N, C-alpha and C positions, 0 to 999 in steps of 0.2 A: 324311751324304753323303760319298762318297769323292772327294776333290779331286785325286787323281792325274790329271794331264793325259793326253789321248790321244797316241799316238805320231806320228812324223813323217809317216806315210802317211795319217793321218786326213783324210777328204774335206774337213772344214772348214779344215784347215791347207792343203791343196793349193788349195782355192778362193781362199783369201786370198792365197797366194803368186802365183797366176796374176793376181789383180787387182793386186797391188803391182808385179809385173813390167811391167804396162802403165801403171802410175802411179808411175814411180821417184821423182818429186818431188811426191808427193801433197799437195795443199793441203787446208786445212780444208774447203773446199767439196767437193773430191773425197771426203774422208772421210764428210762428212755425207750426200752424195748416195748413197754405197754403204751407208750404215746403220752405219758402224763408229765413229761418235762415241758413240752411245748404243745399242748393239745390243740391249739388252733392252727398249727402247721398242717400242711396236706399229708395224707398217708403217702408212704409208710413211716414218715418221720413223726408225724403227730396223729391226731384223730380227725382233723377237719372239723373241729368242734365249733359250735355256734357260741355266741356270747354268754348265754345262760349256762351251757355246759361247762365252759371254762371256769365260770365263777363257782359252779357246784364243785368242780374238781378241786379248785383252790381251797374251798371251805373244807372239803374232806381231807385234803393233805394236812391242813392245820390240825384238824381234829385227831388224825392219826399220828400226829407228831413227826411226820415225814417232811424232809426238806429236799427241794430240788438241788441238783449238783451246782456248786459254786463256779460259775464261768460266765459272768455277766456280758463280757464283750463278745464271746463266742456265741452264746445263745441269744442274746439281745440284739446283736448288731451284724456279726459276720454270717450267722446262720440264715437270717432272712434275706441277705444279699445273695448268698449262694443258691438259695431257693429261687430267687428272682432271675438270676442270670448265669449261675454256675452250669457247667456241663453235667450230664448224667454221671460221668466218671468222677468228677469233683464232688458231686453230691453224695455219691456212694462212698467215696473214700473219707471225706471230712465230716459229714453230718453225724453219723452214729457216735464216733468218739467225742465229738463236740457236745452233743447232747448229754452223754453219760458223764462228762467231766473228766474223761480219761486224758483229753488233750486240751489244755488251756490256751486261750487266745488273747492277743493284744491288738491294738489299733495303731498303725504307723502312718499317721496322717500329718500332724503339725510338724513345723520345722521352725528354726530360729527366726527365719524371715518370711514365714508363711503360716501364721496362726489364724487370725481372723479372716485373712484373704487366703483361704485354703487353695484357691486355684493358682496361686503363685508359687506352688511347689517347685523346687529346683532339683531335687534328687532325680538322677538320670537312670533310665533303663535303656541299654543299648543292646540290640540283637547280635549274637555271636554264635554261629553254628546252632546247636540244639538248645542254647541257654539265652537268657537275658542277663546282662552284666549290670549290677546296681551300684551306684556310687552316690553318696550324700550323707545327710544327717537328719534325724528326727529327734523330737524333744517332747517332753511331757507325756511319754509313753507309759501309761498305767500298766503295771505288772509284767513289763517286758522281761524282767529277771525271772519270772515264773513260766512265761508262755512257751508252748511248743511251736505255735504258729502265729503270724501276724497278717492283717490285711494291710496292704501297702499301696499307696499312691506314688506313682513316679512318672516323670515326664519322658515321653517316648517320641516326641516331635517338638523340637525347639523353634520351628519356623511357624507352626500353627498358632492361632489365637490361643491364650493361655488355658481356656476351658476345654479346648478341643485337641489338646496335645498331651493328655494324661491318660495313663492306663492303670488298671486295677490288678493286683497280684495277690497271691497267696505266698507268704514268705516263711519258709522254715527257719526258726529262730536259732537253730544250732549250725547254720550254714557257715562255712569258713569265710572269714572277713567280717563277720558281725561282732561288734563290741558294745556291750551294754554297761553304762555307768550310772550309778545311783544319783538321784536328786532327792535329798531329804528335806521335807517341808518343816514348817515351824512347829508343827505338833510333835516333831521328833520321829514320825513314821517314814518308812521307805516305801512309797507307792509308785512314785514317778521315776522316770529314767531318761537319759539321753541314749540314743542308738545311732551308732556310726556304721556305715557301709562302705567297705574298702574292696571294691571289685568282687562283690558277692555275686555268685552265679545261681540263677533260679531257672529251672526247666521251663521250656515254652509252655507245657501243659499247665503251669501254674498261673498263667494269664486267665483272668475271669472276664468273660464277655469279649468284646472286640477291641483291637488295638486303637488307641486314641479316643476311646469312648468311656473311659473310666470315670469322668466327671459326673455322668449321669447315675452310675452306680454309687459314687460317693454321696449323692444326694439321697439315695435309698438308704444307705447306712446311717447317714446323719439323721435322717427322719426317724429311723427306728431308735437311734441313740437318744433322741429327745424324748420319745415315748418311754424308753427304759429308765432314762434318768428322772422320769416324772412318777415315781412310786409314791407311797403315802408318807414315808419318812421325810424329815425336813432337810436331810443331807443327801441330796440326790436320790431320793427315794428310800434311803437307809436311815437307820437310827430313830430317835423319838420324833413324835408329832407334836403339833400344837396342843392337841388333846392330852397327850402325855404330861405336858408342862402344866396344863390346867389341873390334872389330877394330882400332880406333885404338890402344887400350891394349896389345893383343897386339903390334902392329907396333912399338910404342915399347919393347918389353922386358917388358911386364907390370907388375903392381903387387904389391909384396911386403907391404904393410901389410894385416893380416888384416881390419881394419875396412872398408877400401876394397875389399878382395876380396869381402867379404860384401855390400856395396852394389851392386857389380857384378853379383853373382849374383842379387840380388833385382830389379834393373831388368831384367836379361835374362829371368828368369822372368816378370815382369809383362808384358814385351813379347811373350812367346810366348802367354800367356793372351789378351791383346788380339788377337793375330794370328789366333787360333782363333775368337774371337768374331767378328771381322770376316768371316771366310770363312762363318760361319753367317749373318751378316747379308746378305752378297752373295747366297747361295743364296735367301733369303727375298725380297730386293728384286728380283732378276732373274726370280723365279718369279711376280711380280705381287702379292706379299703386302705390304700396307702396313706401313711401319716401325712397330714397337710399342715397348713399354717397353725392349726389349734395346737399342735405339739409345740411350736414356738411360743404361742401365747401361754401355755401352761408353764413352760420352762421359764420364761421371763418372769411370771409371777411367782413361781415356786422358788426361784433362786433368792429373790429379795425376801420372800417369806421365810425361808431358812435362816437367813441372816438375822431377821427380825426375832425369830424364836430364840436363837442362841444368844443374842445381845440381851434380850429380856431376861433369859435365865440367869445370865451373868449379873444383871442389875438387881434381880431379885435376891440373889445370894448375899448382896451387901459386900462387907469387907472380906467375907469368906470367899467371894468370887475371884480375889487376887491370888488364891492358892489353888494349884491344879488338883482337881478331884476332891476338893475339901469343902466342908460346909460346917454349920454349928455342931459341935462335938459333945455338949454337955448333957444332951438327951431331953432338955427342957423344951417347951413349946417355943418355937422361934418367934422372935419379934416381928412386927409387921415389916414387910419388905425384905424378909430373909427366910431362906429355907435350905435344908440340906441337899446337897447334890446327891441324886439317887445313884449315879454311876460317873465314872470318869469321862463318859461320852459328852457330858454337858460342857466341861471345860475344854476337852478336845474339839468338840463341835464348834465352840466359839472361835477357836484358833483356825480351824478348817474353813469356816463359812466364807471368808473373802474369796475362796477359790470358786465358790458356787456360780458367781456371775461371769466367770471366765471359761471354765471347762465346758465342753460339749457345745461350743458356740457362745461367744460373748453376749451380754445383754443388748449391745448395740447391734450385733448381727441379727439377733431374734427380732428386734424392733423393725430392722430393715425388711426382713422376711414378711412380717406382719403388714408393714406399710404397703409393700409391693404386691403380695398375693391376696391379701384380704381387703385392703382399703383401695387398691388400684392406684396408688401413688407412683409418680415416675421413679424410675431407677436412679441411683446415684450416678453422676457422669463418670465415665472411665477416666482414670488419671493417666 
């Protein structure tokens, strides 16, 4: 596909600029109503946009200084799953406030004993009258302390094979019996949480899809998660890129050490490869093709790449890299192999980077998916 964007007089650009002129301070609600939050989604939630149209809208949003609502799990993972399998009533109730950012979402999948082996979840959901009663524990739940709702995997049949006895629920995070406890990572940030369920009652209408068929929906969610995590930034699609690092080094006077120059060339080349794979994935995703093994390919490459970028940034800072958010302070041209940290993100990114090869499916899991789905290798034997 040719990713050269249409020119300034393209009707799609004109239409967006007319809309933005009438919405100079567009809110998340405005963007959602216009279909600009997830333009590739089908109407009425999006615009049914083709790949080029979505890229044009993204470009126009940047030019206008407009940002989509901050709801990565809701918009990136929960929403596509509800479009895929949610009932009309669920779509009507949850998608509009999800898109507008009015209701923030989290993902309740991983457990202390079921991380990489997600099908081994032990949290139970037992029917009782008009409700399901949930008992168990989830862990590494990003933003559970902020979320209004979570997508929840729970076991509904303990006798069935483990992938066939799981169901998929919408869980209100303010339900009685839910306890959220913070997990502070080594950057000092509170993003992750433990979530405990003590006989939490969830209405039957919060079941997504069919009973005991939640594993297939989990794969839809995880496929979209890997697409979402594969943005351009080095930290799960966020933060600086390899090109940003190159720009910092160039602005600081360059690096004369040949080994550092070789490492810079390598991370730049890897970044370009990942950028092109991402464009290919965007084309597939906005054309309605479900994420496949290439999402795992890119995530496996991008996670290691993110660690390489952040490690190289720390090494380039020299002794200043031992100080959080600090670099040379005398204003002189840095010596070879040293440059000023542009933001605290570089030091925080170095501390956060080890999580990249764990979250969203470990590197080992991604390689299993690639081996089985792309290379046709035999599956691992069941333990």
